[in-house]
N, C-alpha and C positions, 0 to 999 in steps of 0.2 A: 504492497502498499503506501501511493503517495503522501509527502511531508501536507501540500494541498489536498488530499483525496483525507486527512485524519484533518488536518484542518475546517474541512468542508463539515463534516460528523461532529466536534467539537459546534463550530457552529450552531448547528443542526440539533444539537441535542442541548445547547447555554440561552439561544437569542432567540429560539424558538418556538422548540415544548413545553419552554412555563410561563406562556405567552397566550398558553390552552390551543394552540396552529395543532388538528389536532385531524385533520383531515388529513388522508393515505396519503393521494396524487398532490398534495401540494409540500408532503415528507416529504418525498419518491422525490417531485422533483427539483428541491432545493436538495437534494442532493446527488441526484445525478449533473446537474448542473453545474461545471467549473469557471465559479462566480470568474479565479484568478482571468482568465481566454474574456472577458469587459469589465478591462478597466483598463484604463491606462499603462503602456509599460512599471511607470516610477510607483504605481500602487498596488505591481502583481501582491509583494508581501505583503497589506493593510489588505487584504481582497475577504479578511473573514474580521476582521474585529469586525466592532460591535462602533454603532454611529453611519451618518451618513459618510460615502467618497467623493472631495468636489471632484468636476469636473471640468468647470470653466466658470466662469461666474455666473452666480445662481443656480446653476446646474449640480447635481448629486447622480449619485447609483444610493435609489434608497438603501437606510438600512432595511437587514434579514426582515430584523420585526417587523421594521412596515409594512414591508412589498407582503411577510407570508400574513398577518394580523387583516390588509385588505383585501388579497383573496380569499379570504378565510372568507369575512364577512358579502363578501362579491358571489359566494358559492360559484364557482367557472363548472361549468362544466362541458365534456367532448364535445368537439363539433359546432359552440359557441365563439360566432365571429369577436373575435375582441379587439377592441382600440388602446393602442400604446401611447399614450401621448410623450413626448420627455425621452426618447426610445435610449439614446445618452448611446451607452455602446451593445445595446441591448442586450441587457444581462432581463429586464423581468420578460423582452418580448421572449427571450429563451426557455421563459420559469412555463410562461402560458402554453408556448408550444410542445413543449414536453409533457406539460398536462394535458392532450392534443385539440386546445384551442388554433380557434383560426386566425391570426395573430397577424395583422397593418401596423408596423411600429412604423410615425413618423420623429423624425431629430429634421429640426434646421440647419445647423451646427455641419456646414455638409464635410470634413473633415471625418467626424463621430460618424457619423450615418451609413458613408464609405465603408466606416470598422466594422458596425453592426454589420452593413449584410454581409461582410467579407466572415467572421467572426456566426454567424445564423445560420449559413452555408443554406439558401435555402426554407432553413423552419418556417422563415417570417416574410413578407411583405413588408423591405424596411421605401420608406415614400421621402426624399426630402423636401421637407416644408414647413415651413410658418408655423409652429404649432396651433395655435388658438384657427390656426386652419383648419384639422383635425384632414381628413382623405373623403371627404364626402364622396367622389365617386367609386369608393372600393362596401362603403357602406348601402341601407343603415347595420346596425351593429347592435348587437345587445349586451357588448356591456364593454364599454369608457372608462378606461383609465393614467387619469395621471399621474407623472412620476414625478414630484415636485409640490410644491405648495400653487397657493390658488387665496385669492382676494377676495375675489368676483370670478364667477365660471360662466362665458359667455354662452347669450342663446344660440349664437348659433351653431354651436361644438351640442347640445342638448338636442338639438333638429336630430341632427345623427344618431341617437342614440332610437334603435325600436320601444315601438308603445310597450313598456310592458318589460320595456330593457332597467341596466342598471350601470350607476354609476359611481368612482370615486375619487379623492380630492382630499388632499389635507392645505384645511382652509388655515391658511393664519392669520391671526391679529397681531402684529407687534411681534415678537418672537415668542410668542405663547401659539400653537395649532393644534387643532384639531383633525384626524380622519374627518371625515362623514360619505358614507355611503347613499347615494340620491333613487330614488327610480321614479319612475316613470308614470301617469298615468292622465290617459283622458288630456296628452298632450301637456302635462305639465309636468316638472320635475320639481317632489321632494328628497328638501334633506336631510337627514334625524344623520347625528351624533353617532359615534361609533368609538369611539380611541383616541388618547389621547397621543402626538406624535408630533412632528417641524421637517419644514424644507422647508427651503431659499421660494420664495414665488421665482419661478415662472415666467419667463419672456410673454406681453401680453396677459397675463393674468390677474393685474397687480387692478385696484379698484379706480373706479374713473375720482380725479379727484377737483373739485368746487372751485373756484376762483377764492381767494378771500380777499377783503377790500379791508 
């Protein structure tokens, strides 16, 4: 067993299982996907430590705990079409693909999108576009996951999820954040608290700022 495999098992045993994430497909996927292959070369040694891994300004690989709990709350099942926003180097997309989802991964940084496409090796479709645009041409989606923080979630993205579909994002208020799961019914998305988490606000997901005189 390689050193990275040992670290992967430790990550799942110490960062995921203790968070009441017990669904076998999530556990199995996080044990199977080599997280070190989905981070910058300089961050490979830190791939399995707790906490978000910085990728670029306001961009991270979500900590294993947060990703696992989001996937647990979303209750993704094989065959569902999932839109990953802010895919980075593709780790979240790889985990979802391992779980049997049909994944479209949106990444606006061209270099990261290229790296994700190479690492994913066809497991997911990678789209190089602004995160807030999503990928409407490939939708609608059963699930939309933002791998980052948000102050507001654009209605144009909510429109890309199917009726009865689910969304997930970490909503930030200053330094504090909460993960929320959205459910779409009658064309409207209702967001509910899931757990406490933090992530930098992704580009395009800032709240509108009013003018102050």
